[in-house]
Backbone of each chain as ProteinMPNN parsed JSONL, in Angstrom:
{"seq_chain_A": "DTAVSQTPKYLVTQMGNDKSIKCEQNLGHDTMYWYKQDSKKFLKIMFSYNNKELIINETVPNRFSPKSPDKAHLNLHINSLELGDSAVYFCASSQDGDGRYTFGSGTRLTVV", "coords_chain_A": {"N_chain_A": [[0.889, -1.303, -0.014], [0.4, 2.367, -0.882], [1.763, 4.752, 1.169], [2.275, 6.636, 4.215], [4.165, 5.572, 6.902], [4.879, 4.914, 10.232], [6.647, 3.811, 12.998], [7.399, 3.143, 16.304], [3.783, 2.36, 16.937], [2.968, 2.89, 19.574], [4.688, 4.168, 22.364], [6.322, 3.829, 25.402], [8.056, 5.177, 27.944], [10.949, 5.861, 30.129], [11.653, 8.911, 31.878], [14.447, 10.72, 30.835], [15.62, 8.798, 29.2], [16.766, 7.868, 25.762], [15.185, 8.005, 22.55], [13.911, 6.814, 19.535], [11.688, 7.478, 16.763], [10.465, 5.963, 13.92], [10.015, 6.888, 10.379], [8.663, 6.181, 7.18], [8.069, 6.941, 3.794], [6.493, 5.919, 0.792], [5.651, 7.155, -1.343], [7.024, 8.683, -2.933], [7.23, 11.292, -2.562], [8.834, 14.568, -2.153], [9.359, 16.1, 0.288], [9.428, 15.917, 3.742], [7.919, 15.687, 7.117], [7.708, 16.35, 10.412], [5.279, 16.467, 13.02], [3.811, 17.718, 16.168], [1.284, 16.631, 18.25], [-0.53, 17.874, 20.91], [-2.044, 17.231, 24.203], [-4.327, 18.943, 24.008], [-4.964, 18.523, 21.375], [-3.896, 20.277, 19.64], [-1.878, 20.825, 16.783], [1.41, 20.97, 15.893], [3.899, 22.194, 14.007], [7.192, 20.522, 13.693], [9.598, 20.057, 12.186], [10.656, 20.329, 8.916], [11.784, 18.841, 5.95], [13.676, 18.427, 3.002], [15.569, 17.046, 0.254], [17.341, 19.13, 0.143], [17.114, 20.973, 2.15], [16.925, 21.57, 5.674], [14.349, 22.664, 7.703], [13.926, 23.966, 10.894], [11.563, 24.302, 13.429], [11.734, 26.983, 15.514], [10.938, 26.97, 18.158], [11.392, 24.286, 19.027], [12.986, 21.99, 21.123], [16.524, 21.45, 21.241], [16.989, 18.79, 21.861], [15.54, 17.24, 20.427], [16.037, 15.761, 17.164], [15.999, 15.553, 13.694], [16.598, 12.791, 11.322], [17.605, 11.874, 8.386], [18.259, 9.11, 6.383], [17.698, 8.725, 3.745], [15.709, 9.861, 1.014], [13.217, 8.809, 1.396], [12.811, 8.448, 3.961], [12.465, 9.72, 7.323], [13.522, 10.077, 10.412], [12.912, 10.624, 13.906], [14.665, 11.507, 16.346], [14.968, 11.584, 19.861], [16.574, 12.95, 22.537], [17.185, 12.522, 26.162], [14.68, 12.455, 27.218], [11.514, 13.994, 28.623], [8.933, 14.736, 30.86], [7.112, 16.421, 29.682], [7.321, 15.843, 27.071], [5.649, 13.981, 26.309], [3.13, 13.059, 24.129], [1.3, 12.97, 20.92], [3.164, 12.024, 18.021], [3.292, 12.976, 14.743], [4.134, 11.858, 11.469], [4.468, 13.249, 8.245], [4.286, 13.651, 4.547], [4.702, 15.375, 1.522], [4.252, 16.292, -1.96], [4.999, 18.698, -2.987], [5.686, 21.548, -1.126], [3.4, 23.181, -0.886], [1.288, 21.736, -1.455], [-1.249, 18.962, -0.933], [-0.955, 17.07, 2.115], [0.184, 14.004, 3.195], [-0.363, 12.097, 5.878], [1.042, 10.029, 8.431], [-0.173, 7.289, 10.894], [0.435, 8.109, 13.38], [2.301, 8.26, 16.509], [1.952, 7.59, 19.718], [3.573, 8.812, 22.331], [4.508, 8.119, 25.588], [6.006, 9.55, 28.512], [7.178, 8.61, 31.494]], "CA_chain_A": [[-0.064, 0.039, 0.024], [1.193, 3.444, -0.741], [1.448, 5.398, 2.488], [3.31, 7.171, 5.192], [4.223, 4.679, 7.787], [5.664, 5.26, 11.282], [6.778, 2.892, 14.038], [6.172, 2.292, 16.852], [2.58, 2.977, 17.302], [3.003, 3.316, 20.933], [6.075, 4.09, 23.055], [6.245, 4.172, 26.824], [9.64, 5.018, 28.383], [11.037, 6.743, 31.274], [12.337, 10.237, 31.732], [15.861, 10.637, 30.776], [15.872, 7.933, 28.105], [16.82, 8.337, 24.42], [14.2, 7.209, 21.855], [13.654, 7.123, 18.148], [10.664, 7.056, 16.033], [10.76, 5.929, 12.377], [8.998, 7.243, 9.348], [9.001, 6.041, 5.884], [7.031, 7.146, 2.915], [6.539, 5.258, -0.516], [4.638, 7.941, -2.337], [7.923, 9.487, -3.935], [7.302, 12.685, -2.11], [10.08, 15.423, -1.928], [9.45, 16.825, 1.456], [8.722, 15.043, 4.698], [7.563, 16.723, 8.282], [7.285, 15.848, 11.76], [4.195, 17.352, 13.738], [3.527, 17.241, 17.541], [-0.076, 16.954, 18.62], [-0.543, 17.769, 22.187], [-3.26, 16.747, 24.771], [-5.499, 19.585, 23.545], [-5.238, 18.23, 20.027], [-3.132, 21.381, 18.82], [-0.872, 20.355, 16.018], [2.576, 22.088, 15.77], [5.222, 21.517, 13.144], [8.518, 20.581, 14.216], [10.569, 19.992, 11.179], [10.333, 19.992, 7.417], [13.019, 18.386, 5.452], [13.725, 17.694, 1.855], [16.898, 16.575, 0.245], [18.126, 20.271, 0.092], [17.034, 21.779, 3.268], [16.182, 21.317, 6.893], [13.875, 23.679, 8.456], [13.455, 23.65, 12.131], [10.901, 25.352, 14.294], [12.83, 27.421, 16.541], [10.656, 26.449, 19.577], [11.586, 22.752, 19.265], [14.228, 22.0, 21.918], [17.414, 20.917, 20.452], [16.92, 17.428, 22.143], [14.749, 16.617, 19.088], [16.823, 16.093, 15.964], [15.545, 14.593, 12.606], [17.553, 12.108, 10.855], [17.161, 11.297, 7.068], [19.204, 8.498, 5.671], [17.286, 9.0, 2.281], [14.384, 10.779, 0.703], [11.948, 8.149, 1.825], [12.716, 8.286, 5.371], [12.572, 10.805, 8.079], [13.271, 9.638, 11.664], [13.042, 11.5, 14.865], [15.47, 11.206, 17.528], [14.724, 12.482, 21.171], [17.362, 12.707, 23.684], [16.916, 12.911, 27.462], [13.036, 12.656, 27.362], [10.991, 14.889, 29.642], [7.5, 14.512, 30.872], [6.318, 17.348, 28.843], [7.29, 15.414, 25.711], [4.383, 13.057, 26.029], [2.241, 13.563, 22.914], [1.248, 12.022, 19.731], [4.012, 12.592, 16.923], [2.876, 12.682, 13.303], [5.057, 12.216, 10.382], [3.823, 13.542, 6.912], [5.04, 14.014, 3.402], [4.133, 16.06, 0.367], [5.207, 16.399, -3.215], [5.644, 20.1, -2.888], [5.269, 22.149, 0.209], [2.198, 23.889, -0.631], [-0.014, 20.83, -1.659], [-1.808, 18.143, 0.183], [-0.053, 16.341, 2.881], [-0.297, 12.577, 3.574], [0.029, 11.828, 7.38], [1.181, 8.682, 9.137], [-1.141, 7.161, 11.836], [0.945, 8.637, 14.654], [3.191, 7.486, 17.516], [1.753, 8.032, 21.055], [4.726, 8.664, 23.162], [4.203, 8.418, 26.993], [7.103, 9.517, 29.156], [6.75, 8.328, 32.852]], "C_chain_A": [[0.851, 1.367, -0.075], [0.827, 4.261, 0.392], [2.552, 5.958, 3.121], [3.135, 6.206, 6.467], [5.141, 5.084, 8.896], [5.681, 4.188, 12.301], [7.752, 3.517, 15.269], [4.875, 3.082, 16.94], [2.383, 3.799, 18.666], [4.322, 3.223, 21.73], [5.927, 4.623, 24.464], [7.642, 4.038, 27.236], [9.846, 6.168, 29.566], [11.859, 7.854, 31.094], [13.949, 9.866, 31.787], [16.356, 9.761, 29.489], [16.051, 8.543, 26.721], [16.076, 7.422, 23.571], [14.217, 7.634, 20.487], [12.315, 6.652, 17.605], [10.966, 7.254, 14.572], [9.701, 6.147, 11.545], [9.443, 6.984, 7.952], [7.791, 6.24, 4.872], [7.462, 6.449, 1.576], [5.88, 5.944, -1.715], [5.732, 8.811, -3.203], [7.936, 10.943, -3.577], [8.71, 13.395, -1.944], [10.406, 15.861, -0.63], [8.63, 15.895, 2.619], [8.798, 16.061, 6.008], [7.469, 15.798, 9.419], [6.468, 16.903, 12.52], [4.006, 16.684, 15.155], [1.868, 17.622, 17.86], [-0.116, 16.805, 20.233], [-1.92, 17.303, 22.845], [-4.623, 17.654, 24.375], [-5.678, 19.464, 22.168], [-4.566, 19.432, 19.102], [-1.962, 20.701, 18.177], [0.112, 21.303, 15.45], [3.494, 21.492, 14.949], [6.222, 21.704, 13.9], [9.611, 20.674, 13.432], [9.954, 19.925, 9.872], [11.63, 19.773, 6.859], [12.734, 17.839, 3.882], [15.302, 17.443, 1.452], [18.014, 17.787, 0.003], [18.176, 21.003, 1.423], [16.23, 21.27, 4.576], [15.712, 22.555, 7.516], [13.24, 23.379, 9.874], [12.673, 24.73, 12.789], [11.573, 25.612, 15.401], [12.228, 27.121, 17.908], [10.911, 25.05, 19.986], [12.909, 22.761, 19.928], [15.3, 21.103, 21.108], [17.719, 19.351, 20.924], [16.243, 16.693, 21.124], [15.606, 16.842, 17.86], [16.233, 14.872, 14.883], [16.761, 13.964, 12.003], [17.123, 11.5, 9.541], [18.141, 10.519, 6.326], [18.796, 8.473, 4.049], [16.076, 9.713, 2.089], [13.176, 10.045, 1.059], [11.934, 7.962, 3.301], [13.102, 9.571, 6.166], [12.498, 10.329, 9.527], [13.42, 10.673, 12.607], [13.449, 10.936, 16.066], [15.174, 12.095, 18.612], [15.652, 11.942, 22.217], [16.775, 13.169, 24.97], [15.429, 13.395, 27.711], [12.712, 13.128, 28.543], [9.647, 14.375, 29.553], [6.657, 15.19, 29.871], [6.48, 16.926, 27.194], [6.201, 14.452, 25.202], [3.332, 13.775, 25.132], [2.163, 12.642, 21.818], [2.005, 12.745, 18.511], [3.398, 12.005, 15.742], [3.935, 12.858, 12.285], [4.065, 12.394, 9.129], [4.907, 13.803, 5.79], [4.264, 14.682, 2.33], [5.159, 16.275, -0.86], [5.751, 17.781, -3.207], [5.0, 20.816, -1.675], [3.925, 22.837, 0.348], [0.891, 23.086, -1.084], [-0.436, 19.947, -0.622], [-0.762, 17.364, 0.767], [-0.725, 14.85, 3.154], [0.516, 12.271, 5.032], [0.143, 10.36, 7.669], [0.142, 8.608, 10.164], [-0.77, 7.752, 13.215], [1.631, 7.665, 15.512], [2.666, 8.205, 18.805], [2.979, 7.741, 21.909], [4.362, 9.183, 24.676], [5.595, 8.483, 27.815], [6.649, 9.466, 30.638], [7.957, 8.641, 33.809]], "O_chain_A": [[1.903, 1.446, 0.559], [-0.365, 4.48, 0.607], [3.69, 5.817, 2.673], [2.029, 6.093, 6.995], [6.204, 5.606, 8.559], [4.603, 3.615, 12.461], [8.705, 4.269, 15.065], [4.878, 4.311, 17.009], [1.867, 4.903, 18.845], [4.97, 2.177, 21.697], [5.46, 5.742, 24.675], [8.337, 3.053, 26.985], [9.087, 7.101, 29.824], [12.739, 7.834, 30.234], [14.524, 9.043, 32.498], [17.38, 10.049, 28.87], [15.547, 9.642, 26.488], [16.203, 6.206, 23.718], [14.53, 8.799, 20.241], [11.852, 5.561, 17.939], [11.494, 8.234, 14.046], [8.575, 5.725, 11.808], [10.483, 7.492, 7.534], [6.681, 5.762, 5.103], [8.653, 6.399, 1.269], [5.63, 5.424, -2.802], [5.33, 9.567, -4.087], [8.597, 11.743, -4.238], [9.671, 12.711, -1.594], [11.587, 16.025, -0.326], [7.548, 15.329, 2.465], [9.541, 17.042, 6.02], [7.175, 14.608, 9.309], [6.881, 18.055, 12.654], [4.024, 15.469, 15.353], [1.377, 18.74, 17.708], [0.221, 15.754, 20.778], [-2.86, 17.013, 22.104], [-5.761, 17.185, 24.419], [-6.496, 20.216, 21.638], [-4.765, 19.439, 17.887], [-1.141, 20.079, 18.851], [-0.183, 22.236, 14.703], [3.877, 20.339, 15.15], [6.371, 22.665, 14.656], [10.591, 21.3, 13.835], [8.81, 19.493, 9.733], [12.574, 20.464, 7.242], [11.841, 17.05, 3.574], [16.183, 17.637, 2.289], [19.202, 17.591, -0.251], [19.2, 21.593, 1.769], [15.143, 20.695, 4.538], [16.507, 23.435, 7.847], [12.232, 22.685, 10.014], [13.029, 25.907, 12.741], [11.98, 24.757, 16.189], [13.028, 27.015, 18.838], [10.684, 24.658, 21.13], [13.856, 23.394, 19.461], [14.938, 20.154, 20.413], [18.637, 18.739, 20.378], [16.439, 15.482, 21.025], [15.891, 17.991, 17.522], [16.068, 13.679, 15.135], [17.859, 14.505, 12.129], [16.275, 10.609, 9.589], [18.911, 11.155, 5.607], [19.655, 8.192, 3.213], [15.459, 10.15, 3.061], [12.104, 10.649, 1.027], [11.023, 7.313, 3.815], [13.933, 10.37, 5.734], [11.35, 10.154, 9.937], [14.041, 11.67, 12.239], [12.831, 10.099, 16.724], [15.112, 13.305, 18.393], [15.596, 10.809, 22.695], [15.959, 14.091, 24.973], [15.082, 14.442, 28.258], [13.392, 12.848, 29.53], [9.18, 13.762, 28.593], [5.689, 14.675, 29.313], [5.918, 17.517, 26.272], [5.926, 14.195, 24.03], [2.806, 14.859, 25.387], [2.868, 11.635, 21.763], [1.616, 13.819, 18.051], [3.037, 10.831, 15.659], [4.583, 13.903, 12.231], [3.015, 11.758, 9.04], [6.086, 14.088, 6.0], [3.053, 14.46, 2.325], [6.384, 16.39, -0.831], [6.95, 17.961, -3.423], [3.834, 20.597, -1.346], [3.388, 23.053, 1.435], [-0.248, 23.552, -1.108], [-0.036, 20.125, 0.528], [0.215, 16.997, 0.114], [-1.931, 14.64, 3.29], [1.736, 12.236, 5.189], [-0.634, 9.554, 7.157], [-0.48, 9.636, 10.433], [-1.623, 7.86, 14.096], [1.582, 6.45, 15.319], [2.949, 9.395, 18.944], [3.348, 6.594, 22.161], [4.016, 10.333, 24.949], [6.302, 7.476, 27.781], [5.774, 10.252, 31.0], [7.84, 8.479, 35.024]]}, "seq_chain_B": "SQQGEEDPQALSIQEGENATMNCSYKTSINNLQWYRQNSGRGLVHLILIRSNEREKHSGRLRVTLDTSKKSSSLLITASRAADTASYFCATVKTGANNLFFGTGTRLTVIP", "coords_chain_B": {"N_chain_B": [[2.18, 30.293, 17.863], [-0.983, 29.049, 17.14], [-1.94, 29.125, 13.819], [-4.424, 29.217, 12.855], [-7.895, 29.83, 14.041], [-10.643, 27.795, 14.991], [-14.203, 27.713, 14.919], [-17.428, 26.133, 15.66], [-15.857, 25.027, 18.715], [-16.702, 22.627, 19.389], [-19.142, 20.538, 18.099], [-22.434, 19.271, 17.993], [-24.744, 17.284, 16.152], [-27.916, 15.961, 14.665], [-28.075, 13.052, 12.536], [-28.018, 13.328, 9.164], [-28.468, 16.004, 9.395], [-27.01, 19.347, 8.37], [-23.556, 20.271, 8.813], [-21.767, 22.973, 9.842], [-18.519, 24.267, 10.055], [-16.26, 26.802, 10.998], [-13.341, 28.607, 10.28], [-10.882, 30.874, 10.938], [-7.939, 33.003, 10.006], [-4.635, 34.318, 10.192], [-2.682, 35.376, 8.621], [-1.564, 36.297, 5.245], [-2.191, 33.969, 2.661], [-1.225, 31.08, 0.649], [-2.794, 28.787, 0.172], [-5.652, 27.07, 1.566], [-6.541, 24.345, 3.399], [-8.432, 21.376, 4.508], [-8.83, 19.015, 6.964], [-9.583, 15.811, 8.32], [-9.626, 14.046, 11.372], [-9.972, 10.984, 12.896], [-10.753, 9.633, 15.995], [-7.786, 8.71, 17.681], [-6.436, 8.389, 15.264], [-4.614, 9.222, 12.088], [-4.485, 12.357, 10.361], [-6.429, 12.939, 7.721], [-6.465, 14.193, 4.342], [-9.097, 16.387, 3.211], [-9.873, 18.595, 1.472], [-8.673, 21.076, -0.634], [-8.188, 24.737, -0.976], [-7.375, 27.137, -3.168], [-5.882, 30.491, -2.849], [-7.026, 32.275, -4.738], [-9.401, 31.115, -5.312], [-12.795, 30.887, -4.476], [-14.925, 29.114, -3.644], [-15.366, 25.638, -3.297], [-16.084, 22.329, -4.152], [-16.674, 18.986, -3.004], [-18.023, 15.995, -3.284], [-20.013, 15.567, -0.613], [-19.007, 17.82, 0.62], [-18.547, 21.241, 0.989], [-16.593, 24.018, 0.478], [-15.748, 27.318, 1.49], [-14.022, 30.4, 0.926], [-12.944, 33.42, 2.152], [-10.816, 35.572, 1.528], [-10.502, 38.232, 2.168], [-11.737, 38.582, 4.631], [-10.172, 36.743, 5.808], [-10.953, 34.096, 6.368], [-12.63, 30.862, 6.439], [-14.914, 28.457, 5.554], [-16.294, 25.084, 6.075], [-18.66, 23.026, 4.963], [-20.631, 20.337, 5.72], [-22.816, 18.245, 4.103], [-25.957, 16.604, 4.767], [-25.341, 14.866, 6.931], [-23.447, 12.039, 8.416], [-23.519, 9.182, 10.707], [-20.782, 8.337, 10.612], [-19.278, 10.467, 9.9], [-18.43, 11.676, 12.235], [-15.828, 12.982, 13.946], [-12.706, 14.918, 14.306], [-12.294, 18.121, 12.974], [-9.828, 19.933, 10.94], [-8.691, 22.988, 9.995], [-6.229, 24.276, 7.813], [-3.26, 26.109, 6.83], [-1.277, 27.331, 4.111], [1.019, 29.607, 4.424], [1.639, 32.535, 2.65], [4.61, 32.434, 0.639], [5.722, 30.524, 2.12], [6.426, 27.031, 2.934], [5.18, 25.397, 4.609], [2.601, 23.73, 6.426], [0.236, 25.191, 8.558], [-1.787, 24.443, 11.229], [-5.165, 24.876, 12.481], [-7.225, 24.949, 15.351], [-9.107, 23.092, 15.521], [-12.309, 21.497, 15.169], [-14.465, 19.658, 16.808], [-16.612, 17.27, 15.842], [-19.738, 15.687, 16.321], [-21.977, 13.3, 15.159], [-25.067, 12.515, 15.648], [-26.669, 9.288, 15.685]], "CA_chain_B": [[0.9, 30.347, 18.161], [-1.667, 28.542, 16.129], [-2.224, 29.917, 12.607], [-5.812, 29.408, 12.657], [-8.794, 29.529, 14.975], [-11.774, 27.461, 14.436], [-15.343, 27.606, 15.782], [-17.416, 26.138, 17.104], [-14.819, 23.892, 19.199], [-17.444, 21.236, 19.45], [-20.647, 20.587, 17.406], [-23.194, 17.908, 17.968], [-25.889, 17.226, 15.398], [-28.626, 14.68, 14.288], [-27.723, 12.583, 11.391], [-29.071, 14.076, 8.197], [-28.371, 17.477, 9.275], [-25.925, 19.828, 7.765], [-22.741, 20.762, 9.698], [-20.809, 23.92, 9.361], [-17.36, 24.677, 10.759], [-15.718, 28.106, 10.445], [-11.867, 28.828, 10.534], [-10.182, 32.26, 10.747], [-6.425, 32.729, 10.142], [-3.996, 35.511, 10.498], [-1.603, 35.995, 7.606], [-1.966, 36.104, 3.851], [-2.13, 32.505, 2.338], [-1.328, 30.39, -0.681], [-4.009, 27.726, 0.092], [-6.267, 26.568, 2.846], [-6.904, 22.908, 3.385], [-9.178, 20.939, 5.562], [-8.361, 17.628, 7.246], [-10.217, 15.008, 9.299], [-8.772, 13.117, 12.252], [-10.756, 10.156, 13.439], [-10.266, 9.407, 17.285], [-6.723, 7.844, 17.583], [-5.987, 8.114, 13.919], [-3.931, 10.222, 11.709], [-5.11, 13.168, 9.704], [-6.841, 12.627, 6.302], [-6.984, 15.402, 3.658], [-10.342, 16.227, 2.621], [-10.103, 19.323, 0.282], [-7.725, 22.266, -0.682], [-8.811, 25.582, -1.888], [-6.287, 28.165, -3.37], [-6.275, 31.841, -2.385], [-7.746, 32.795, -5.833], [-10.917, 30.449, -5.466], [-13.77, 31.288, -3.43], [-15.791, 28.037, -3.392], [-15.005, 24.429, -3.806], [-17.158, 21.185, -3.648], [-16.231, 17.565, -3.17], [-19.05, 15.275, -2.59], [-20.97, 16.461, 0.362], [-18.451, 18.94, 1.337], [-18.423, 22.659, 0.37], [-15.481, 24.8, 1.206], [-15.674, 28.739, 1.02], [-12.798, 31.002, 1.354], [-13.035, 34.862, 1.886], [-9.382, 36.216, 1.884], [-10.632, 39.527, 2.669], [-11.861, 38.476, 6.091], [-9.226, 35.894, 6.355], [-11.837, 33.231, 6.958], [-13.107, 29.869, 5.533], [-16.066, 27.609, 6.235], [-16.732, 23.89, 5.789], [-20.04, 22.413, 5.232], [-20.86, 18.763, 5.519], [-24.455, 18.306, 3.927], [-26.512, 15.431, 4.967], [-24.211, 14.136, 7.908], [-23.785, 10.514, 8.737], [-22.609, 8.913, 12.014], [-19.392, 7.917, 10.114], [-18.644, 11.872, 9.813], [-17.998, 11.861, 13.526], [-14.313, 13.256, 13.892], [-12.335, 16.377, 14.465], [-11.994, 18.597, 11.534], [-8.94, 20.878, 11.132], [-8.446, 23.813, 8.954], [-4.815, 24.322, 7.759], [-2.978, 26.97, 5.847], [0.074, 27.555, 3.758], [1.245, 30.97, 4.297], [2.368, 33.195, 1.518], [6.067, 32.416, 0.783], [6.209, 29.454, 3.105], [5.959, 25.729, 2.364], [4.848, 24.316, 5.619], [1.201, 23.58, 6.748], [-0.068, 25.494, 9.853], [-3.234, 23.899, 11.652], [-6.028, 25.43, 13.487], [-7.391, 24.548, 16.751], [-9.96, 22.009, 15.285], [-13.751, 21.267, 15.611], [-14.906, 18.238, 17.277], [-18.154, 17.15, 15.287], [-20.332, 14.485, 16.692], [-23.173, 13.121, 14.433], [-25.915, 11.262, 16.444], [-27.435, 8.402, 14.81]], "C_chain_B": [[0.197, 29.666, 16.974], [-2.034, 29.546, 14.862], [-3.551, 30.354, 12.577], [-6.668, 29.107, 13.972], [-10.051, 28.922, 14.423], [-12.981, 27.576, 15.469], [-16.553, 27.049, 14.948], [-16.044, 25.031, 17.703], [-15.511, 22.676, 19.194], [-18.897, 21.422, 18.691], [-21.268, 19.139, 17.371], [-24.459, 18.087, 17.18], [-26.415, 15.967, 15.176], [-28.068, 14.35, 12.811], [-28.783, 13.1, 10.37], [-28.944, 15.596, 8.093], [-27.231, 17.849, 8.695], [-25.02, 20.278, 8.95], [-21.898, 21.77, 9.109], [-19.834, 24.368, 10.498], [-16.627, 25.828, 10.194], [-14.174, 28.176, 10.963], [-11.47, 30.219, 10.211], [-8.591, 32.071, 10.9], [-5.931, 34.197, 10.083], [-3.271, 36.14, 9.454], [-2.225, 35.643, 6.144], [-1.594, 34.568, 3.579], [-1.981, 32.26, 0.883], [-2.487, 29.442, -0.931], [-4.453, 27.576, 1.44], [-6.717, 25.197, 2.648], [-7.713, 22.476, 4.771], [-8.924, 19.462, 5.52], [-9.475, 17.159, 8.223], [-9.443, 14.157, 10.01], [-9.972, 12.325, 12.979], [-10.058, 9.913, 14.905], [-9.08, 8.401, 17.164], [-6.093, 7.542, 16.385], [-5.103, 9.375, 13.401], [-4.786, 11.097, 10.912], [-5.522, 12.738, 8.19], [-7.118, 13.944, 5.47], [-8.196, 15.387, 2.897], [-10.478, 17.286, 1.372], [-9.008, 20.542, 0.486], [-8.358, 23.262, -1.546], [-7.708, 26.753, -1.694], [-6.878, 29.491, -3.011], [-7.004, 32.612, -3.479], [-9.01, 32.214, -6.017], [-11.602, 30.892, -4.117], [-14.783, 30.226, -2.967], [-15.385, 26.79, -3.939], [-15.99, 23.364, -3.412], [-16.375, 19.922, -3.79], [-17.111, 16.719, -2.529], [-20.122, 16.088, -1.887], [-20.295, 17.329, 1.064], [-18.253, 20.087, 0.338], [-17.542, 23.559, 1.267], [-15.678, 26.213, 0.707], [-14.367, 29.325, 1.407], [-12.927, 32.481, 1.108], [-11.59, 35.374, 2.466], [-9.447, 37.567, 2.481], [-10.736, 39.556, 4.285], [-11.007, 37.467, 6.691], [-10.182, 34.679, 7.116], [-12.26, 32.095, 5.851], [-14.328, 29.053, 6.315], [-16.057, 26.196, 5.478], [-18.007, 23.33, 6.185], [-19.989, 21.127, 4.809], [-22.342, 18.594, 5.331], [-24.613, 16.838, 4.24], [-25.734, 14.402, 5.966], [-24.661, 12.858, 8.169], [-22.957, 10.337, 10.046], [-21.156, 8.757, 11.64], [-18.603, 9.423, 9.915], [-18.155, 12.247, 11.25], [-16.477, 11.924, 13.542], [-14.127, 14.638, 14.277], [-11.8, 16.753, 13.092], [-11.108, 19.72, 11.802], [-8.832, 21.629, 9.913], [-6.809, 23.942, 9.082], [-4.338, 25.209, 6.749], [-1.504, 27.005, 5.533], [0.219, 29.082, 3.609], [2.007, 31.463, 2.993], [3.934, 33.014, 1.587], [6.767, 31.317, 1.664], [5.768, 28.122, 2.44], [5.583, 24.708, 3.496], [3.193, 24.739, 5.985], [1.092, 23.94, 8.147], [-1.546, 25.104, 10.296], [-3.835, 24.971, 12.659], [-6.455, 24.763, 14.621], [-8.4, 23.181, 16.755], [-11.479, 22.037, 15.86], [-13.867, 19.915, 15.748], [-16.579, 18.052, 16.807], [-18.428, 15.751, 15.731], [-21.758, 14.474, 15.9], [-23.835, 11.937, 15.154], [-26.914, 10.559, 15.606], [-28.997, 8.508, 15.166]], "O_chain_B": [[0.742, 29.702, 15.871], [-2.392, 30.703, 15.077], [-3.902, 31.512, 12.351], [-6.281, 28.318, 14.834], [-10.556, 29.456, 13.435], [-12.785, 27.539, 16.684], [-16.727, 27.381, 13.776], [-15.404, 24.346, 16.905], [-14.868, 21.647, 18.984], [-19.593, 22.432, 18.794], [-20.768, 18.13, 16.874], [-25.226, 18.994, 17.506], [-25.751, 14.948, 15.367], [-27.682, 15.227, 12.039], [-29.986, 13.268, 10.568], [-29.197, 16.293, 7.111], [-26.383, 16.996, 8.432], [-25.558, 20.637, 9.997], [-21.335, 21.572, 8.032], [-20.199, 24.75, 11.61], [-16.376, 25.851, 8.989], [-13.915, 27.762, 12.093], [-11.798, 30.661, 9.11], [-8.046, 31.266, 11.655], [-6.706, 35.143, 9.946], [-3.229, 37.368, 9.377], [-3.169, 34.878, 5.951], [-0.738, 34.017, 4.271], [-2.456, 32.993, 0.016], [-3.047, 29.32, -2.021], [-3.745, 27.905, 2.392], [-7.321, 24.962, 1.601], [-7.647, 23.079, 5.842], [-8.816, 18.774, 4.505], [-10.181, 17.957, 8.841], [-8.587, 13.497, 9.421], [-10.845, 12.948, 13.583], [-8.831, 10.001, 14.965], [-9.291, 7.324, 16.607], [-5.296, 6.608, 16.306], [-4.894, 10.361, 14.108], [-5.914, 10.649, 10.708], [-4.664, 12.117, 7.563], [-7.959, 14.735, 5.897], [-8.397, 14.535, 2.031], [-11.098, 16.942, 0.365], [-8.578, 20.88, 1.59], [-8.946, 22.969, -2.587], [-7.262, 27.208, -0.641], [-8.088, 29.67, -2.878], [-7.609, 33.623, -3.121], [-9.766, 32.729, -6.841], [-11.086, 31.162, -3.033], [-15.45, 30.447, -1.956], [-15.026, 26.814, -5.116], [-16.674, 23.511, -2.399], [-15.488, 19.825, -4.638], [-17.069, 16.625, -1.302], [-20.865, 16.958, -2.342], [-20.785, 17.724, 2.122], [-17.894, 19.96, -0.832], [-17.712, 23.784, 2.466], [-15.779, 26.345, -0.513], [-13.653, 28.719, 2.206], [-13.021, 32.856, -0.061], [-11.341, 35.529, 3.662], [-8.555, 37.996, 3.212], [-10.083, 40.274, 5.042], [-11.028, 37.271, 7.906], [-10.078, 34.437, 8.319], [-12.248, 32.317, 4.64], [-14.54, 29.106, 7.526], [-15.811, 26.205, 4.272], [-18.413, 23.164, 7.335], [-19.445, 20.754, 3.769], [-23.095, 18.774, 6.288], [-23.736, 15.991, 4.07], [-25.593, 13.214, 5.676], [-25.837, 12.494, 8.187], [-22.023, 11.048, 10.418], [-20.331, 9.1, 12.486], [-17.378, 9.446, 9.789], [-17.418, 13.231, 11.325], [-15.861, 10.93, 13.155], [-15.039, 15.424, 14.533], [-11.135, 16.073, 12.311], [-11.394, 20.49, 12.718], [-8.869, 21.041, 8.832], [-6.192, 23.77, 10.133], [-4.962, 25.162, 5.689], [-0.626, 26.787, 6.367], [-0.406, 29.712, 2.756], [2.87, 30.793, 2.426], [4.513, 33.446, 2.584], [7.973, 31.205, 1.886], [4.909, 28.079, 1.558], [5.648, 23.485, 3.378], [2.709, 25.86, 5.826], [1.675, 23.255, 8.987], [-2.467, 25.535, 9.602], [-3.206, 25.708, 13.418], [-5.797, 23.741, 14.815], [-8.491, 22.397, 17.7], [-11.741, 22.58, 16.933], [-13.439, 19.096, 14.935], [-17.535, 18.606, 17.35], [-17.638, 14.815, 15.603], [-22.55, 15.415, 15.962], [-23.405, 10.789, 15.269], [-27.809, 11.105, 14.96], [-29.82, 7.839, 14.542]]}, "name": "protein", "num_of_chains": 2, "seq": "DTAVSQTPKYLVTQMGNDKSIKCEQNLGHDTMYWYKQDSKKFLKIMFSYNNKELIINETVPNRFSPKSPDKAHLNLHINSLELGDSAVYFCASSQDGDGRYTFGSGTRLTVVSQQGEEDPQALSIQEGENATMNCSYKTSINNLQWYRQNSGRGLVHLILIRSNEREKHSGRLRVTLDTSKKSSSLLITASRAADTASYFCATVKTGANNLFFGTGTRLTVIP"}
């Protein structure tokens, strides 16, 4: 199936740990994104990345880092997890930045 | 801060009725999009309307855009229980390539 897939779907971890969330798209899109959805359902962009440029939302702590081994993958690595990092993280992709986005099904991160 | 504000925050209607959701935004835009999110799921793209368009239809969906008022509305006609979800407007600002989301409207359609 053509899609944006992210793993794991659920992630429970202790404060201070380092974790990664993986994202893959097989749509041939040029740009990938990470969004954070908090408990109030607000969706906030964290990063956008294509093979030329990484754009980081300035409010994202530097404990968060995107890693892209190739055009089809954009993983999210988080160092020193904090309680406030608990949220649902969505990966998305688009063919060009102003078109429709295709979202993954989300990763629910719970930091205890 | 969020690019858009939606109202109402929550809407409950009977099956068969029409549902209208409104979105206001703050800056000039290239386009405005509407997405649906079912509980515990990802977002699904519904419709995109460009800044030079005023109205667009897709099946039971009708979207309007008023750039002078920086607002949009989503109308779902003849609602069904399966339409129960959260609906988000999202904008691509002029000169930017990222999608900024509104606060969302939680729609409940009662069978």
